[in-house]
Residue, then its C-alpha position, 0 to 999 in steps of 0.5 A: x500500499x502506498x505511504x499515502x494511503x497508510x496515512x489516510x487509514x491512520x488519519x481515519x482512526x484519528x477521526x474516531x473517538x477513542x475513550x483511552x489512549x490505548x485504544x487509539x494506540x492499538x488502532x496504530x499498531x494494527x494499522x501499521x501491522x496491516x500496511x502492505x498486507x491489506x488494502x485500505x478499505x481492509x484496513x479501515x474496516x479493522x479499525x472500525x471494528x476495534x473502535x466499535x469493540x472499544x465504545x461497547x465493551x470498554x476492554x481493558x488493554x495490557x498489552x496493545x499488541x494482543x488486541x492489534x493481532x486479534x482484530x487482524x487475525x479476525x479481519x483475515x479470518x472474514x477475508x477467507x485469508x487462511x494464510x494468516x495464522x496466529x503464530x504469525x501474528x504472535x511473532x509480528x506483534x510480540x505476543x502469545x498465540x494463547x492470549x491472541x486467541x482469547x482476544x479472538x474469541x472475545x472479538x467473535x463473540x462481540x461480532x456474532x451478537x452486537x454486529x448481527x443486528x447492524x448486518 
């Protein structure tokens, strides 16, 4: 993805309201981690999912990479990207696969219950 597109995705994340500076940090880390691997729309969707999740659930963030990896994994699964593994994401974001799994489960439950109404 061109640098301008990455900046635009970051700017879109900045335009969103974040109730905690760590939530915005996750969005930035997510954007950086997805840049060059996904298109602009997928990155915006990931940041929007993360924003909606934080607004509705107010998760406790201890390590920003865990949620960034989990959101990216959920987006990759939605896109049918089987080559994206939790192990690869764990390495890229410097977190454990078991913690990613835990957060993926939270996000999946959120998407199944909260977002089913809006789909």
